[in-house]
C-alpha positions in Angstrom: -240.7 113.0 -9.7 -237.0 114.1 -10.5 -236.5 117.2 -12.7 -233.6 119.6 -13.0 -234.1 122.7 -10.7 -235.5 125.9 -12.0 -238.5 128.1 -11.1 -241.9 129.4 -12.4 -243.3 131.9 -10.0 -246.2 134.4 -10.4 -245.3 138.0 -9.8 -247.6 140.6 -8.3 -249.4 142.9 -10.7 -247.4 145.6 -9.1 -244.3 144.4 -10.6 -245.5 145.3 -14.0 -246.5 148.7 -12.8 -243.3 149.4 -11.3 -241.3 148.5 -14.4 -243.5 150.7 -16.4 -243.2 153.6 -14.2 -239.5 152.9 -13.9 -239.0 152.8 -17.6 -241.0 156.1 -18.3 -239.0 157.7 -15.4 -235.7 156.7 -17.0 -236.9 158.1 -20.3 -237.8 161.5 -19.0 -235.2 162.0 -16.4 -232.1 159.9 -16.9 -229.0 161.7 -17.8 -225.2 160.5 -18.0 -223.2 161.1 -15.0 -220.4 163.6 -15.8 -217.4 162.0 -17.0 -214.0 163.6 -17.5 -211.9 162.2 -20.3 -208.3 162.5 -21.1 -209.1 165.8 -23.0 -211.9 168.1 -23.9 -212.8 165.9 -27.0 -212.8 162.7 -25.1 -215.3 164.3 -22.6 -217.7 165.0 -25.5 -217.3 161.5 -27.0 -217.7 159.9 -23.7 -221.0 162.0 -22.9 -222.5 160.9 -26.4 -221.6 157.2 -25.8 -223.0 157.3 -22.5 -226.3 158.9 -23.8 -226.5 156.2 -26.4 -225.9 153.4 -24.0 -228.6 154.7 -21.5 -231.0 155.3 -24.2 -230.4 151.9 -25.5 -230.9 150.1 -22.2 -234.0 152.0 -21.5 -235.3 151.4 -24.9 -234.9 147.6 -24.5 -236.8 147.6 -21.2 -239.6 149.8 -22.4 -240.2 148.2 -25.8 -240.3 144.8 -24.0 -243.1 146.1 -21.7 -245.0 147.0 -24.8 -244.6 143.8 -26.6 -241.7 145.1 -28.9 -243.4 148.5 -29.5 -242.4 152.1 -28.8 -245.6 153.3 -30.4 -248.2 150.7 -29.7 -250.4 149.6 -32.5 -254.2 150.3 -32.5 -254.9 146.7 -31.5 -253.5 147.3 -27.9 -254.6 147.0 -24.4 -254.3 149.9 -22.1 -252.5 149.1 -18.8 -251.3 151.6 -16.4 -248.9 153.7 -18.2 -248.4 151.5 -21.2 -250.1 149.9 -24.0 -249.9 146.0 -24.4 -250.3 144.8 -28.1 -252.5 141.8 -28.8 -250.2 139.1 -30.2 -253.5 137.0 -30.4 -257.0 138.2 -31.1 -260.1 136.2 -31.9 -258.2 133.5 -33.4 -255.7 135.4 -35.3 -251.9 135.9 -34.6 -250.5 139.6 -34.6 -247.0 139.0 -33.5 -244.7 141.6 -34.8 -241.7 140.6 -37.0 -238.3 141.1 -35.4 -237.4 143.9 -37.9 -240.5 145.8 -36.8 -239.2 145.6 -33.2 -235.8 146.8 -34.3 -237.4 149.8 -35.9 -239.3 150.5 -32.9 -236.3 150.4 -30.7 -234.5 152.7 -33.0 -237.3 155.3 -32.7 -237.1 155.0 -28.9 -233.4 155.3 -28.9 -233.4 158.3 -31.2 -236.0 160.3 -29.1 -234.5 159.2 -25.7 -230.9 160.1 -27.0 -231.8 163.5 -28.1 -233.4 164.2 -24.8 -230.3 163.1 -23.0 -228.1 165.2 -25.3 -230.3 168.2 -24.7 -228.6 170.4 -27.3 -225.3 169.8 -25.5 -226.4 172.6 -23.1 -224.3 171.2 -20.1 -221.2 171.3 -22.2 -221.9 174.6 -24.0 -222.2 176.3 -20.4 -218.6 175.6 -19.8 -217.4 176.8 -23.0 -217.8 174.2 -25.8 -218.8 175.1 -29.2 -220.7 172.1 -30.7 -222.3 171.8 -34.1 -224.4 168.6 -34.9 -227.1 167.1 -36.8 -230.0 164.9 -35.8 -228.8 161.4 -35.0 -229.8 158.4 -37.1 -230.3 155.2 -35.2 -230.1 151.5 -36.6 -230.8 148.7 -34.0 -230.0 145.0 -34.6 -231.5 142.4 -32.3 -228.6 139.7 -32.5 -228.6 136.2 -31.4 -227.1 137.0 -27.8 -227.3 140.8 -27.4 -228.7 144.1 -29.0 -226.4 146.3 -31.2 -227.1 149.9 -31.5 -225.4 152.1 -34.2 -225.9 155.8 -34.2 -224.8 158.1 -37.3 -224.5 161.3 -35.3 -222.3 164.0 -37.0 -220.7 166.2 -34.3 -218.2 169.1 -34.7 -216.5 170.3 -31.6 -214.6 173.7 -31.9 -212.4 174.7 -29.1 -209.3 177.0 -28.7 -207.0 174.0 -29.2 -208.6 172.8 -32.3 -211.5 171.2 -34.2 -212.5 167.5 -34.0 -215.6 165.7 -35.8 -217.2 162.5 -34.6 -219.8 160.5 -36.7 -220.2 157.0 -35.9 -221.2 155.7 -32.4 -221.9 152.0 -31.3 -223.3 150.4 -28.1 -223.7 146.7 -27.4 -226.2 145.7 -24.7 -225.8 142.4 -23.2 -229.5 141.5 -23.0 -230.7 138.6 -25.1 -233.9 140.2 -26.5 -234.3 137.7 -29.3 -234.6 135.0 -26.7 -237.6 136.6 -25.1 -239.2 137.4 -28.4 -238.8 133.8 -29.3 -240.5 132.5 -26.1 -243.5 134.8 -26.9 -243.6 133.4 -30.4 -243.5 129.8 -28.9 -246.4 130.5 -26.7 -248.6 132.0 -29.6 -247.7 129.0 -31.7 -249.1 126.7 -28.8 -252.2 129.0 -28.8 -253.0 128.3 -32.4 -253.8 124.7 -31.3 -256.5 125.8 -29.0 -257.7 129.3 -29.8 -259.7 130.1 -26.7 -257.7 128.4 -23.9 -254.9 129.8 -21.9 -251.8 127.6 -22.5 -250.9 127.6 -18.9 -249.2 124.3 -18.9 -247.1 125.0 -21.8 -246.0 128.4 -20.4 -245.1 126.8 -17.0 -243.1 124.2 -18.7 -241.3 126.7 -20.9 -240.7 129.1 -18.0 -239.2 126.2 -15.8 -237.1 124.8 -18.4 -235.7 128.2 -19.4 -235.3 129.8 -16.0 -237.7 132.8 -16.4 -240.9 133.5 -14.5 -244.4 134.5 -15.8 -247.7 135.9 -14.8 -251.1 136.3 -16.5 -253.7 138.9 -15.7 -257.3 138.6 -16.7 -258.6 142.1 -17.7 -262.2 141.2 -18.6 -263.9 141.0 -21.9 -261.9 138.1 -22.9 -258.6 140.1 -22.6 -255.5 138.3 -20.8 -252.0 140.1 -20.4 -249.0 137.8 -20.3 -245.8 138.8 -18.8 -242.6 136.9 -19.2 -240.2 138.0 -16.4 -236.5 137.7 -16.7 -233.7 138.3 -14.2 -231.2 140.5 -16.0 -228.2 142.5 -14.5 -229.9 145.8 -14.9 -232.9 144.4 -13.0 -236.0 142.3 -13.9 -237.0 142.7 -17.5 -240.7 142.1 -18.4 -241.7 141.1 -21.9 -245.5 141.5 -22.0 -248.2 140.9 -24.6 -252.0 140.4 -24.7 -254.4 137.9 -26.0 -258.1 138.5 -26.8 -260.3 135.3 -26.5 -263.9 134.7 -27.5 -265.2 134.0 -24.2 -268.3 136.0 -24.0 -269.2 136.3 -20.5 -267.1 133.4 -19.3 -264.7 133.8 -16.5 -261.1 132.3 -16.1 -261.9 130.4 -13.0 -260.0 127.2 -12.9 -261.6 123.9 -12.1 -258.7 123.3 -9.7 -257.9 125.3 -6.8 -254.7 124.9 -4.7 -254.5 126.1 -1.2 -251.7 128.6 -0.8 -248.5 126.9 0.5 -246.8 128.7 3.4 -243.3 129.7 3.0 -240.8 127.5 4.9 -237.8 129.4 6.6 -235.4 126.8 8.1 -232.6 127.9 10.5 -231.6 124.5 11.6 -231.9 121.0 9.8 -235.3 119.4 10.0 -237.9 117.4 8.3 -240.8 119.3 6.6 -244.1 117.3 6.6 -246.7 119.0 4.4 -249.7 118.1 2.5 -250.7 120.0 -0.6 -254.3 120.6 -0.3 -256.4 121.2 -3.6 -260.0 121.0 -4.7 -261.1 119.0 -7.7 -261.8 115.6 -9.1 -259.3 112.6 -9.4 -256.4 114.9 -8.7 -252.7 113.8 -9.4 -249.8 115.9 -7.9 -246.5 116.5 -9.4 -243.2 118.2 -8.4 -240.3 119.7 -10.3 -237.4 119.3 -8.1 -234.8 116.7 -7.0 -235.1 117.6 -3.4 -238.3 115.4 -2.7 -241.0 113.4 -4.3 -244.6 114.5 -3.7 -247.1 111.6 -3.1 -248.8 111.6 -6.6 -252.3 110.6 -5.1 -252.3 112.5 -1.7 -250.0 115.5 -2.2 -248.0 114.6 0.7 -244.4 115.9 1.0 -241.9 114.7 3.3 -238.6 116.6 3.0 -235.4 116.0 5.0 -233.4 119.2 4.7 -230.4 117.9 6.7 -227.9 117.6 3.7 -229.3 120.4 1.6 -227.3 123.5 0.8 -228.1 126.9 2.0 -230.2 129.1 -0.2 -233.7 129.8 -1.5 -235.6 127.1 -3.4 -238.8 127.9 -5.5 -240.3 124.6 -6.3 -243.0 124.3 -8.9 -245.9 122.0 -7.8 -248.5 121.0 -10.7 -252.0 119.4 -10.0 -253.8 117.7 -12.8 -257.7 116.4 -12.6 -259.3 113.6 -14.3 -260.4 115.9 -17.3 -256.8 117.0 -18.0 -257.1 120.5 -16.2 -253.9 121.8 -14.7 -253.1 124.2 -11.9 -249.8 125.3 -10.5 -248.4 126.8 -7.3 -244.9 127.6 -5.9 -243.4 126.1 -2.7 -240.9 128.4 -1.3 -238.1 126.9 1.1 -235.3 129.1 2.6 -232.5 127.3 4.3 -230.1 129.4 6.4 -227.9 127.3 8.5 
């Protein structure tokens, strides 16, 4: 069936671990590169602005990993280096308000910025005399970006004079509100069926909005959801958890799709492939304009002769007679 192009893919669990480790690494080690301004006062101002920008970017990535929190609440699930908050627990919603996330981001930025400034040691070592007070941070998650404002009184004393700074701002072009809204939509869908993973809804949401996702069953009814977005600074992962009343149940699906091999085409050819799946009364669907899968057999006949070069990640959905759904990705790389 014809649908606009997009993708929904399942990332490896390692992606979350890498992002978590990376965020912590940035927090503990990231310092601004030395930037020489037009004069000595400019250099201090640029140094502070760079610290603020770095802290804001790292903060957005880190709190996204922790579902909007710098200091995760008690109702959180330990995972690697981080704590994933339960947005859904035993039939109850626990999604933080946007204002709470803004406060959590401000706390991260304040701590990270102070670490970055490091008492202006690097500048004092080359002769600067600097007096300052602790920064006060206010974060705003706007419709299309994140705005960080720092009230940071700084007085610079040099042989050529004295200059004072107070207000610093940084605008980060990451739409954090959008990510938060997607998580909210998933929880709203969850309310309609308290103990089922809303996989079909998530797949449609991800496909229609050009992001990817994964879910990880942790046992004891705990599932971690990761929404993965391609940003200019690297993949941003917005994670949250759900706790279901499953008892000793498992998350095994009644439908199992055999993994589809990746197709790498270096010359025009026709791909003839049959999607294999186990289950009763199966119906197959594709989410692409490149071909039409046979809904009854899963057969794909794809003539790649007139297709532009590039990588295509195509969502395939299978539904059984009871309404159960399963998804997989067909990857086609065209290089000619």
